[in-house]
Every structure is written in C-alpha cells, then in structure tokens.
C-alpha positions as CSV (number, residue, x, y, z in Angstrom):
1,M,-3.3,2.3,-9.1
2,L,-0.9,-0.5,-8.7
3,D,0.6,-1.8,-12.0
4,R,1.8,-5.2,-11.0
5,I,1.9,-7.5,-8.0
6,L,5.4,-8.8,-7.6
7,V,5.0,-11.0,-4.4
8,L,1.7,-12.1,-2.8
9,E,1.4,-14.3,0.3
10,P,-2.3,-14.0,1.2
11,G,-2.9,-12.9,4.7
12,V,0.8,-12.3,5.3
13,H,2.5,-9.8,3.0
14,G,2.8,-8.5,-0.6
15,C,5.0,-6.4,-2.8
16,A,3.8,-4.4,-5.9
17,E,5.1,-2.0,-8.5
18,K,3.6,1.4,-9.4
19,L,5.0,3.3,-12.4
20,V,4.4,7.0,-12.2
21,N,3.2,8.0,-15.6
22,G,3.6,11.4,-17.3
23,I,0.1,12.6,-16.7
24,M,1.2,14.1,-13.4
25,D,4.5,15.8,-12.7
26,C,4.6,14.1,-9.3
27,L,2.5,11.7,-7.3
28,P,0.8,13.4,-4.3
29,Q,1.8,12.0,-0.9
30,M,-1.7,10.9,-0.1
31,L,-1.8,8.7,-3.2
32,L,1.3,6.9,-1.7
33,I,-0.9,5.9,1.2
34,E,-3.6,4.8,-1.3
35,C,-1.0,2.5,-3.0
36,V,-0.2,0.9,0.4
37,A,-4.0,0.5,1.2
38,Q,-4.7,-1.1,-2.2
39,L,-1.9,-3.6,-1.7
40,A,-3.0,-4.3,1.9
41,G,-6.6,-4.8,0.7
42,I,-5.4,-7.4,-1.8
43,V,-3.1,-9.2,0.7
44,A,-5.8,-9.2,3.5
45,G,-8.7,-9.9,1.2
46,Q,-7.2,-12.8,-0.8
47,Q,-7.3,-15.0,2.3
48,E,-11.1,-14.3,2.7
49,G,-11.9,-14.4,-1.0
50,T,-13.0,-10.8,-1.0
51,E,-11.5,-7.3,-1.0
52,G,-10.4,-4.9,1.6
53,F,-11.0,-1.2,2.2
54,L,-9.0,1.5,4.1
55,A,-10.5,1.8,7.6
56,S,-8.0,4.1,9.2
57,I,-4.5,5.6,9.0
58,G,-2.8,5.2,12.4
59,R,0.6,6.7,11.5
60,A,2.2,8.0,8.3
61,E,5.7,9.3,8.0
62,F,6.6,11.0,4.7
63,S,10.1,11.9,3.4
64,A,11.0,15.1,1.7
65,V,11.6,13.1,-1.6
66,S,8.7,13.1,-4.1
67,A,7.8,10.5,-6.7
68,R,8.2,12.0,-10.2
69,A,7.0,11.1,-13.7
70,G,9.0,8.0,-14.9
71,D,9.8,6.7,-11.4
72,R,9.3,3.1,-10.5
73,L,7.8,2.7,-7.0
74,I,8.0,-0.4,-4.9
75,V,5.1,-0.8,-2.5
76,T,5.1,-3.3,0.4
77,A,2.4,-4.3,2.9
78,R,2.7,-6.7,5.8
79,I,-0.2,-7.8,8.0
80,L,0.8,-7.3,11.7
81,K,-2.4,-8.8,13.2
82,S,-6.0,-9.5,12.5
83,F,-9.0,-8.9,14.7
84,G,-12.4,-9.8,13.3
85,R,-12.9,-8.1,10.0
86,L,-10.0,-5.6,10.6
87,C,-6.3,-6.0,9.9
88,L,-3.4,-3.9,11.2
89,V,-1.0,-3.4,8.4
90,E,2.5,-1.9,8.1
91,G,3.5,-0.7,4.7
92,N,5.9,1.5,2.8
93,V,6.7,2.9,-0.6
94,E,10.3,3.2,-1.9
95,C,11.8,4.7,-5.0
96,N,15.5,4.3,-6.0
97,G,16.4,3.2,-2.5
98,N,14.6,6.2,-0.9
99,R,11.7,5.5,1.4
100,L,8.9,7.9,0.4
101,V,6.4,6.9,3.1
102,E,6.1,4.4,5.9
103,A,2.6,3.9,7.3
104,Q,0.6,1.8,9.7
105,I,-3.0,1.5,8.6
106,S,-6.1,-0.6,9.3
107,I,-7.9,-2.5,6.5
108,G,-11.4,-3.7,6.7
109,I,-12.4,-7.0,5.0
110,G,-15.6,-7.4,3.0
111,R,-18.4,-4.9,2.4
112,I,-18.6,-1.6,4.4
C-alpha cells in the first residue's frame, strides 16, 4: 500500500508516503493501521534481513477526519522495544497536519 519510503533507519524508525488514489472515495480507517503495520514491518525486518507481520493492535485512536481521494498521507513508525521475534511499535498517519490515527502495535519478524 505504501507508495514511497521517505526515511528508513532499520530497527529504529521510518517514514513513508501513501497517495490516496481515485479508486476509493476515502481510505477506510482499518487500512490506515495496515499502512502503519507495513512500514513497521519494513523498519523491523530490515535489521533482520526479512519481513514483518502484524501480530497485534494494542491501541488505536482515530480522528474524525478521513483520508480522501487525492490526499497525501505521511506514515511514521518507531520501534519502542524488541523482545525475541516481536517488536512493540508506535506509529501514526497524518494528512495536511491532521493526525488520522495513532496506534501502538506489535510486529512479528520472520515467518508465521
């Protein structure tokens, strides 16, 4: 789903861009979490030379603002701590200075 990685510090944090295309009138809120999870998987997996997967959603706070066709979303993910094959990640998605979602998720590294 992500269109471009803007910043990548493997095992630490990353920033990416998602352009909402005209196929959908708006981007469903759950897909915002998926954007954070994809970036978190890249950030966490780059250090291990593999990929990551969404293991759990600990907390997600959505705003009343929605992403619409033509919007440019900025996605960030920061690894808070790692324990074994799991990473605790904090991430958010912003559009035009508005935070659309802030979430804390767990990412698993490697194969399920």
